[in-house]
N, C-alpha and C positions, 0 to 999 in steps of 0.2 A: 347355355345354362348347364350347371353341374349335375351330377346325379342326385345329390342331397337336395338341393334346389328344387329339382323335379319332384321328388317325393314330398316334399314339404308343400308344394303347390297343388299336389294332385293326391294328397293322402287318402280321402275318401275313396276315389277310384281305385287306388292300389290296394286298400284293405278289401276292397269288394272284390277284386280279381284274385287276391290270395285266397279269399273265402271260397270263390268259385273253384279255384285249383284244388284246395284241400277237399272240397265236396266231391269232385270228380275222382281223386286219387282214394279217398276213404271209402266211397260207394263201390268203386270197382274193387278195390282190395278185399272189402268185406265180402261181396259176392263171389270172388275168386276163392276165397277161404271156405266158404260154405260149399262151393262146388268142389274144390280141388282136393280138399282134405279126405272127404269120403271117397272120392275117386282114387286117391293114393291108396287108402285102406282096401279098397275093392281090388286093386292090382296085386295086393299081397295075398288075397284070398283066390285070385284068378290069374297067376303068373302068365298064362297064355296070351292074355290080353295086353300084357306090359309092351311088348314089341309094337304092335299097331297103334295103341292109344298114344304112347310117348313119341312115336313116329309122326302121327297126325300133328300132335302139338308143337313138334319142331318144324313142321311145314309151316304152320301159322306164324312161327317166330321169324321165318325167312322173308315174310311178305313186308315190305316197307310200310311204315305206319301210315303215311299219307295215302298210299294205295289201298290199304286195307279199309280206311275211312271212306275211301271212294267207292270201294265194293260194297260196303254196308249200306250207303245211302239209299239205293233203290229198294232195299229189302223191305216188305211189309212189317208192320208192328215194332221191329228194332231199328229200322232205317230212318231216314230223314236227316233235316238239317238241326242240329242241337245237341244237348248233353246226352240223349239217350244213346245215340250212335256212338259217341266218344266213349261212354262207359262200356257198352258192349265190347268195342275194339279194345280198351284197356284190360277187361276181364280176360279176353282171349289171350293177350300178352302175359297177363300174370298167372295163367293156369300152369304153363310148363314147370316153372321152378317150384312151384306150391306141390303139384301132383308128384313131381320126381322126388323132391325132398321127403314128402311124406311116405313115399314108398320106401326110399332109402332108410329113413330113420327107423320104421317098423321092421323092415326086412334085417336091419342091422342088429336087432336085439339078440343077446346071447341065446342060442337055442336051449342051453341048460336052464336058463332063468324061465323060459316058455315052458319047458317040460316040467320044471318044479310047480308052476302054476296049475298045469293040468293035473299033476299028482295030488295037488290040494283039493281037487275037485272044481275048479273054476271053469265056468262056461266060456265060450268063444267070446262073448261079449264082455264079460269080466276080465278076461284076460287081455282084450283090447283096451278097455277103459282103465284098468288099475294097473296093468304092467307095460304093455306095448306102447301106448301113446304117452304115459309119464316118462318112459326111458327114451323115446325118440323125439320129445318136444324140442329138444335143443337143434336137432337137424331140421324139424319142421319149421321152427322159427327163422331158421336161416333162409329157407325157401321163401318164406312171407317177406323177409327182409330185401331179399333180391327183387321180388316182385314189386315192392312198394317203391324201392329206388327207382327201378325202370319204370314204373307208373308215373312217377314225379316227372321224369324228363319227357316220356311219351305224352303226357297231358298237355305239354306245350303246343303239340301239333293241332290238338283240338280246336284251338281257335280258328283254324281254316275252315271248319264246318259249322261255325257259329256257337260253339259250346263254351265260350268264355275261357277264363283262367289267364294266367302270366303270359301265355303266348299271343294274346292280343297285343301287347307292347312289342314282342319280338317281330311279329309280322307286320306291325305298323312301322317299326323302326327300320326293317329291310325295305320297305316300300319307299321310304323317303330318305333312306341312306343317312340314318341318324343313330350313332353309336349310343347315345344316351338313352334313347328308347329301348333299344335292343338290351342294354344292361340292366335298365329298370325291369324287364321281364326275367332275364336271365339269372340275375343275382339272387333275387328271392327264390327262385326254383332251385338253384344249387344249394342255398342255404338250407331249403326244406328237405332236399334229398340228403344233405349231410347229417341233418338232426334225425330223421327217420332211420338212417343207416346206425347211427349212434345209439339211439333207443332200443331199436331191435338187437343191435349187437350185444348191448348190456343185458338184455333179457336172455338172449340166446347163451351167453356165457353163464348166467345164473342158473338156468335150467340144465345145461350141460353139466355144470359142477355138481348140481342135485342129483343128476343121473348117476355120476360116478359114486 
């Protein structure tokens, strides 16, 4: 059976798995942004914390994804079999690029611009929201872009713990040695990653241009 015949015969299931995959990626990336952007901002206000925080995030990045899923399963509240554990793991992997790029984007703002804002009587909050975040948004979006693309790929492993997604076809194909099944899961995941990369890349260039 060709890949296209497989899609035609299983279109309902394919769409369902694509929806599950999108849900895992969107939910985890949104949570990572909500946690990571304030975290990166905090590091610019507490530079001494930068080394330990980014070092810890780097350590989590070195843990193989399947092993991290396994470590999380026994934990109360966030563990178990299913989507919750997968989302927690994806958030952990997405945090490093978002926190690091948020810190880099804000720290990279020209000190003269920052001083000009203070000279105009801006509070720290006004300086952050009206100067630093707008100027650093292109770099921050680059971090979100990396986090999203990584999450699309890592989410395929989530099928191993019953979280669904396109990894279901990949694992099923590996189990029965069926290249069509493997491609049925891998191809949409790859296209999803390329689409996310292109969309965030466009937004990143647009905001970088506005910052200049």
